[in-house]
C-alpha positions in Angstrom: 29.7 2.7 -9.5 30.5 2.9 -5.7 27.3 2.9 -3.5 27.7 4.1 -0.1 27.7 1.8 3.1 23.5 2.0 3.6 24.4 0.8 7.3 26.9 3.2 8.6 25.2 5.8 6.6 21.3 5.9 7.2 20.3 8.3 10.1 19.0 7.4 13.5 15.2 6.6 12.4 14.3 9.2 15.2 15.7 11.7 13.7 14.3 11.1 10.6 10.9 10.8 11.6 11.0 13.6 14.1 11.2 15.3 10.2 8.8 12.9 7.9 5.6 13.0 10.6 5.0 16.9 9.9 4.8 16.8 6.5 2.3 14.0 6.6 0.1 15.6 8.8 0.7 19.0 6.4 -0.2 16.7 3.1 -2.9 15.3 5.3 -4.3 19.1 6.7 -4.0 20.4 3.1 -6.3 18.0 1.2 -8.7 17.8 3.8 -8.6 21.7 3.1 -8.9 21.7 -0.3 -11.6 18.8 0.0 -13.5 21.6 2.3 -13.6 24.2 -0.3 -13.3 22.6 -3.9 -16.2 20.6 -5.9 -16.2 17.6 -6.2 -16.2 18.4 -10.2 -12.5 20.1 -9.3 -11.2 17.2 -7.8 -12.3 14.8 -9.9 -10.4 15.9 -12.6 -7.6 13.8 -15.1 -4.7 16.2 -14.1 -2.4 13.5 -16.7 -1.8 10.1 -18.0 0.9 8.0 -17.2 1.3 4.9 -19.1 3.5 3.4 -16.4 1.8 4.6 -13.2 -1.5 5.9 -12.3 -3.9 8.3 -13.4 -3.3 11.1 -12.0 -6.0 13.8 -10.0 -6.9 17.2 -10.0 -7.0 16.0 -6.3 -3.0 14.1 -5.8 -2.2 17.3 -7.5 -2.3 19.4 -4.3 -0.2 16.5 -2.2 2.6 16.1 -4.3 3.5 19.6 -4.6 4.8 19.6 -1.0 7.3 17.0 -1.7 10.0 18.5 -3.8 10.0 21.7 -1.6 9.9 19.6 2.4 12.6 17.0 0.7 15.1 19.3 -0.3 15.0 21.7 2.4 14.4 19.2 5.0 15.9 16.3 4.2 18.4 16.3 1.5 20.7 18.9 2.7 21.6 16.2 5.9 20.4 13.0 3.7 21.4 13.2 0.6 18.6 11.2 -0.9 16.7 9.4 -4.5 13.1 10.4 -4.1 10.6 8.3 -6.1 6.8 8.8 -6.6 4.5 9.8 -8.8 4.3 12.9 -11.0 8.7 13.0 -10.7 10.3 12.7 -14.1 11.1 8.8 -14.6 9.2 8.6 -11.7 12.1 9.9 -9.6 14.5 12.2 -8.5 18.2 13.4 -6.8 18.3 16.2 -4.1 20.0 18.2 -3.7 19.6 19.2 -6.9 22.7 18.4 -9.0 23.9 15.7 -7.6 24.1 11.8 -8.3 22.2 9.2 -7.5 25.4 7.1 -6.9 26.3 9.9 -3.8 22.8 9.2 -2.1 22.1 8.0 0.9 18.7 7.4 0.9 15.7 5.7 -1.5 12.8 7.5 -0.4 9.9 5.9 -2.0 6.2 8.2 -1.2 2.5 7.9 -2.1 1.1 11.3 -1.2 -2.4 9.5 -1.5 -3.2 6.1 -1.7 -7.0 5.6 -2.1 -7.4 9.7 -3.9 -10.4 7.7 -5.7 -12.3 7.3 -2.4 -11.4 10.2 -1.4 -12.4 13.3 -4.0 -15.9 11.6 -3.6 -15.5 11.7 -0.1 -16.2 7.9 0.5 -13.4 6.5 2.4 -10.2 7.8 4.1 -7.2 8.2 2.1 -3.4 7.5 4.0 0.2 8.4 2.6 2.9 6.6 2.5 6.4 7.1 3.0 8.8 4.3 3.1 13.2 4.7 3.6 15.6 2.4 2.5 19.3 2.6 2.0 20.3 3.4 -1.1 21.8 0.0 -2.4 20.8 1.4 -6.5 18.5 0.5 -8.5 18.6 -2.7 -7.0 16.9 -1.0 -3.9 13.5 -2.9 -2.9 10.6 -3.1 -0.2 12.7 -5.4 1.9 15.6 -2.8 1.9 12.9 -0.3 3.6 13.8 0.2 7.5 11.8 3.5 8.3 8.0 3.3 7.8 5.2 6.0 7.9 1.5 6.0 7.6 -0.8 8.5 8.4 -4.7 8.7 7.2 -6.4 11.4 5.3 -9.6 11.3 6.4 -12.9 12.5 4.7 -14.2 16.0 5.7 -16.9 15.1 8.1 -14.4 13.3 10.1 -12.6 14.2 12.6 -10.9 11.2 14.4 -7.3 9.9 12.4 -4.5 7.7 12.3 -0.7 8.0 12.2 1.1 4.3 12.6 4.9 4.2 12.1 7.9 1.5 12.7 11.4 1.1 12.3 13.3 -2.3 10.9 12.9 -4.5 14.6 11.0 -1.7 16.8 7.2 -2.2 17.5 4.4 -0.6 15.8 3.5 2.8 16.6 0.6 4.2 16.3 -1.6 7.5 17.4 -5.1 8.9 17.1 -5.7 12.7 16.1 -8.5 14.7 16.7 -7.7 16.9 13.8 -10.3 19.5 15.4 -8.5 20.1 18.6 -5.0 18.7 17.6 -5.0 16.3 20.4 -3.5 12.8 20.5 -3.7 9.4 21.9 -1.6 6.5 21.6 -3.8 3.5 20.4 -3.4 -0.5 20.0 -2.8 -2.5 16.7 -3.8 -6.0 16.6 -4.6 -8.2 13.4 -7.3 -10.6 14.0 -6.7 -14.2 16.4 -9.4 -15.7 14.6 -8.9 -19.1 13.5 -11.4 -18.6 10.5 -13.0 -16.0 7.8 -16.6 -17.3 8.8 -18.6 -14.3 10.0 -15.4 -11.7 9.4 -14.0 -10.0 6.3 -12.2 -11.6 3.8 -11.8 -11.4 -0.6 -10.0 -10.8 -2.8 -10.4 -7.1 -4.6 -11.7 -6.1 -8.3 -12.3 -2.5 -8.3 -12.1 -1.6 -11.6 -13.5 -3.9 -14.8 -11.6 -5.8 -17.0 -11.3 -8.9 -15.1 -13.6 -8.6 -12.3 -15.6 -11.9 -13.3 -12.0 -14.0 -13.0 -11.3 -12.9 -9.8 -15.3 -13.4 -8.5 -15.2 -17.0 -9.8 -11.5 -17.0 -8.2 -12.9 -15.9 -4.7 -16.3 -17.7 -5.3 -14.1 -20.5 -5.8 -11.3 -20.7 -2.6 -14.6 -19.2 0.0 -16.8 -22.3 -1.0 -13.6 -25.0 -0.7 -13.4 -23.8 3.1 -16.5 -22.8 3.9 -19.0 -24.2 2.3 -21.7 -23.6 0.3 -24.2 -20.7 1.4 -26.9 -22.0 3.7 -30.2 -20.1 3.4 -30.6 -17.2 5.3 -27.0 -17.3 6.7 -23.6 -14.9 5.2 -20.3 -17.0 5.3 -18.6 -13.9 5.3 -18.0 -10.4 3.9 -16.2 -8.3 1.9 -15.1 -4.8 2.0 -13.8 -3.6 -1.7 -11.7 -0.9 -0.3 -9.8 0.8 -3.1 -6.6 1.5 -1.0 -3.8 -1.2 -0.4 -2.5 1.1 2.5 -6.2 1.3 3.8 -6.4 -2.9 3.0 -2.9 -3.0 5.2 -4.5 -0.9 7.6 -7.8 -2.7 7.7 -5.4 -6.1 8.5 -3.4 -5.1 10.7 -6.8 -3.7 12.7 -8.5 -6.8 13.0 -10.9 -5.9 11.2 -10.0 -7.7 7.7 -8.4 -11.6 7.8 -7.7 -12.2 4.9 -7.1 -9.8 1.3 -5.8 -10.5 -2.1 -4.6 -8.4 -5.2 -4.1 -10.9 -8.2 -4.6 -8.3 -10.7 -1.0 -9.0 -12.0 -1.9 -12.9 -12.4 -4.3 -11.5 -14.9 -2.4 -10.2 -17.9 -1.5 -13.8 -19.7 -5.9 -14.1 -19.3 -6.5 -11.0 -20.4 -4.4 -11.5 -23.5 -6.7 -14.3 -24.7 -9.3 -12.4 -25.0 -7.4 -9.4 -27.3 -7.7 -7.0 -23.7 -4.7 -5.4 -21.6 -4.5 -5.5 -18.3 -5.7 -2.4 -16.5 -3.9 -0.4 -13.1 -2.6 -2.7 -10.8 -1.1 -2.0 -7.3 3.1 -0.7 -7.8 5.1 -0.5 -5.3 4.6 2.7 -4.1 1.5 1.5 -2.9 2.9 -1.0 -0.3 5.3 1.6 0.9 4.2 1.1 4.3 4.2 -3.1 4.2 7.0 -2.9 7.5 4.4 -1.2 8.9 2.2 -4.6 8.3 4.4 -7.2 8.8 5.4 -5.9 12.0 2.1 -5.8 13.3 1.7 -9.5 12.9 0.2 -9.4 9.1 1.6 -12.4 7.0 2.9 -11.5 3.4 3.3 -13.1 0.6 3.5 -12.6 -3.3 0.6 -13.2 -5.6 2.0 -16.9 -6.2 2.9 -17.4 -2.3 6.1 -16.5 -2.4 8.0 -13.9 -0.6 6.5 -10.6 -1.6 9.4 -8.3 -2.8 9.3 -5.6 -5.5 12.3 -2.8 -6.9 11.6 1.1 -5.4 9.8 2.3 -8.6 6.7 3.7 -10.0 6.1 1.0 -12.6 6.3 -2.2 -11.4 2.5 -4.4 -10.9 3.0 -6.1 -7.7 0.3 -8.6 -6.2 0.4 -9.9 -2.9 -2.0 -11.9 -0.5 -2.2 -10.8 3.1 -3.3 -13.4 6.1 -4.3 -11.7 9.7 -2.5 -15.0 11.1 -0.7 -18.5 10.8 -4.6 -20.0 11.0 -6.2 -17.9 8.5 -3.4 -18.2 5.9 -3.8 -22.3 6.4 -7.4 -22.8 5.9 -7.1 -20.4 2.7 -3.6 -20.4 1.1 -4.6 -24.2 -0.3 -7.5 -23.6 -2.1 -6.4 -20.5 -3.0 -2.9 -21.7 -4.9 -4.7 -24.9 -6.1 -7.8 -22.7 -7.6 -4.7 -20.5 -9.2 -2.8 -23.1 -10.8 -6.0 -25.0 -11.7 -7.1 -21.5 -14.2 -3.7 -21.6 -15.3 -2.8 -18.7 -13.9 0.8 -20.0 -11.3 2.5 -23.4 -12.2 1.4 -26.2 -10.7 4.7 -26.5 -8.6 4.4 -22.7 -7.0 0.9 -24.3 -5.0 3.8 -25.8 -2.2 2.7 -23.8 -0.1 6.1 -21.7 1.3 7.1 -21.9 5.2 
């Protein structure tokens, strides 16, 4: 199989970004309009169950319908591509239709709504995610992404929302939009510069039943190891279980959170000993914009402390750990990896801190 030469075949990032922004804006406005016009019961109906991915709710269908039309019309005629997203046959489709994946120039991974559950109940913003990589075949990974765009889908009662983007080697750019007037203005995102999680937000994700007791025990052990036992009338630190990976990354890059870990894939074997199966985990499409977080200054690792990477697909379960800065990582990582090793969730040699 002969693959196209990615470095020479990639389009100009600015031109491709200019085409992607209107798609994100259209999805945002369409979903917000659907939330305004539809009853909660309609939006929260289960549309389908994907054994390899996530549950598809009715609100997800609102945005998915726009993807194939847009990429087939606005991107594929110039830059043939493999589009990767939930809801597509086998998780991906080649555009223009009828072409082979071998001849595609790009692989584009999209999550049209990351944070569906919070949005459909009007509790929390969701996010539209797009990551663009040169086509390196099935081996194309998150680390190949060279352009990323992340756009907030606000609550109906919320008139301000953000859009953030970057390309490889470029600074992160962000704007805030007044969706009522259409006005936009630049904003600056900066991860927390605090040297401790004390009096800040720090947490281990435990969104769904199944292993929350073990994840909470790990969280408690790590916090006690780095901050000591609770003191009367005081709170060492706080947590925010934001059910959106993109939302969690945004909280890290904007300085709101100092430490976040999603360790769910590590609990697979632990659950098996209880005769239970691992539930839903983070997938590569949820991390389609990790380039933005890292170029904003967030430090990301795998759930065992190594390099964070995954293939561009809709099936792989991905665990990850995020630190706002090197000082927070130095404070948390040794205690976290020791605790994971002590519970048999990672090998002892993995507690050696990567540079």
